[in-house]
N, C-alpha and C positions, 0 to 999 in steps of 0.2 A: 044436202050432202056435199061433202068436201070433194072438189074435183081431183082427178088423178094427176092432171097436169095443170098447173096454174098459168095464167097469162104471163108471158115473157120468160118462162123457164126454158132453159136450153135443153134440147133433146137430140139424141143421136139415133139416126134411122139408117138401117141397112136394107138392101134388097131382100124381100121375104120369099121364103119357100112356103106357099100356102098349104101344101100338104102336111106340113109340120105344125101348123098353128093349133093353139089350144084356147079354151075359154079363159078369158082374163088377159090375153095378149093385147097390146095396143098396136094397131096397124095403120099404115098410110094407105087410104083407099079413095078411089074416085067415086063421087056421088053427085049426080046431076051436073056433070061437067066440071066440078071443082074437086080438088084433092084435099082431104081432111084427115086428121088423126082420129081414129075410132077405137072403141073397146070391142073386142070380140066377145059376144054374149052367148052364141050357140054355133054349132057346126053342122053342116049337112054334107058329109063326104060323098054320098052317092050322087048328089047333084052339083058337086064341086062349088059350093058357096058357103059364105059365112054370114051370120047375123051380126050386124054392127049396132052398137049403142053409142050415144054421145058421151062426152067427158063426165057427165053426172049420172049416167046409167040409164037414161031414157032410150028405149029401143027405136032405132031409125029404120030398120028393115034388113033385107038380104042383099048381098052383092056377090058376084061371081069371083072365082079365084083370079080371073084375068084382070080384075079391077083392083086387086090388092097388090100394091107396089113395094111396100116396105114394112118393116117391123121396128118398133121403138125398142132399142136395146139399153138406153140409159137416159135418165132425166137428171139434169144438173150434175152430170158426171157420176151419178150413182147407178150401177147396173140394175136393170129390171129383172126381178126373179123369173127364171124360166125362159128368158128370151135367147140365151146363148144356144147356138146350134140350129136356129130356125131361119138363118139367112142363107142366101144363095152365094155368099162370098166364099171364094176359094181359100182365102187366107185364114188359118185356124184362129187367129186372135181377132178376126173381124175387120181388120184394116184393109182398105182398098187402095 
């Protein structure tokens, strides 16, 4: 499977609003003490957690909203579909 983000590609990440996440979003989340980019593969709103998968789609497990720090809004300058409006940024164009 072709990865969503290849090695050395530039990404733009903004602070995430976990309540607005959807399956298919790429998030910056802490796993076992290290922060990685992960694909959101399922949501559990009642327990305030997201299921995260690696860059190639393998499921890694569940993590709480408090461990989701950011959302990837662009890869190599190309906006990610559906990522707009899911950050906690006050600026409408996403700049901080």
